N, C-alpha and C positions, 0 to 999 in steps of 0.2 A: 551512403555508399561513398567512401573516400576515393578520390581520383588522385593518382600520382603521375605527375607530368615529368617530361625529361629534365626540365630545369630543377625540379624537386630532387631528382636523382643526383644531379651535379652539385646541388647545395647540401645533400645529405638530409633532406627533410622527408620523413616517412611517418605515416600514421602508426599508432600503437598496434602491435601485432603483425605489421607488414613484414614478410620474411625476406624479400629480395632487397639487395643493396646495390646491385648493378645488373644491367641487362642490355641486350641489343640484338641486332640482326646480323647474321653472317651469310654472305653469298660467295659460293665457290664455283668456279668453272670446272668442268670435268677435268680430272687430273690435278686440280689444285687442292689446297688444304692448309692446315695450320702446321706450326712447328710442334715438336714434342716438348711439352711443358707441364707445369703443375701450378696450383694456386694455394694461397693461404685462406681459402674458403671452399665450401662445398659449391659445386656448380651443376646446373642442369642444362642439357641441350635438347631441344624439340626439333625433330626433322619435319619441316613443312612441305618441301618439294624436293624431288630428286632422290638419289641414292648415294650412300657413302659407306666407307669402312671407317670404323673408329677403333683405334688401338688404345686400350686402357689397361695399365698394369701389365703390359706385355701380351695381352689377349686381344685378338682381332674379332670385331663384330661387324656384321653387315646390317645396315639399317635403311629404312625407307620412310615415306610419309607416315606420320602418326606415331613413330617410335620416339622414345625419350631415353636419354642417357643421363645417368647420375654419376658424377665423378667426385668422390669424397676429397676433402682437403688433403693435399700432399700426394695424391695419386697422379702419376704421370700419364698424359694422354695426348692424342692428336686426332685430327679428322682428315681423311683423304676422300675427296669427292670422286665417285665412279661415274656420275653424270652431273650436269649442272644441278647445284644443290642450294637450298635456302634453309637456314636454321634460325631458330630463336634461342638465345642462351640467357641464362639468369644465374647470378651468383648470390649466395647468402652473405651474411656479415663476415668480415675478415676476422680470423682467429690466429692463435699462435704468434708469430712475429708480425702479423698484420701488414704484410707487403702486398701492394696492389699489382695487378697485371700478370703477364706470363713470367713464370720463374723457371730457371733452368739449372740442372745439376751438371757438374763437370763430367765429361765423358771419362776422364782418367781416374778420378777419385770417387765419383758418386756423390761428391759434396756440392753444396750450393755455392 
């Protein structure tokens, strides 16, 4: 059973067949959340504690513990905690232009 440690993630060392390339924990106080963004990878969010609204592709979803969100590469999304909320997120390999992190489109043009 291969174990992947946080320093393996930082160094890009993954066993063959391992799908995730980045992951972490997010903690949001009630009323907090993320910006509206997208990624050059597919991303999963697992709601561990609390409740949140997730907006993905312009559609709002209400989520609670045990729910999972899948946001495909390029799909704009954000999370808004409706109570104190803890999530675990994981991203797959970068694709397309292979840019890391939160990416944003211009409000005026819809362009990156």
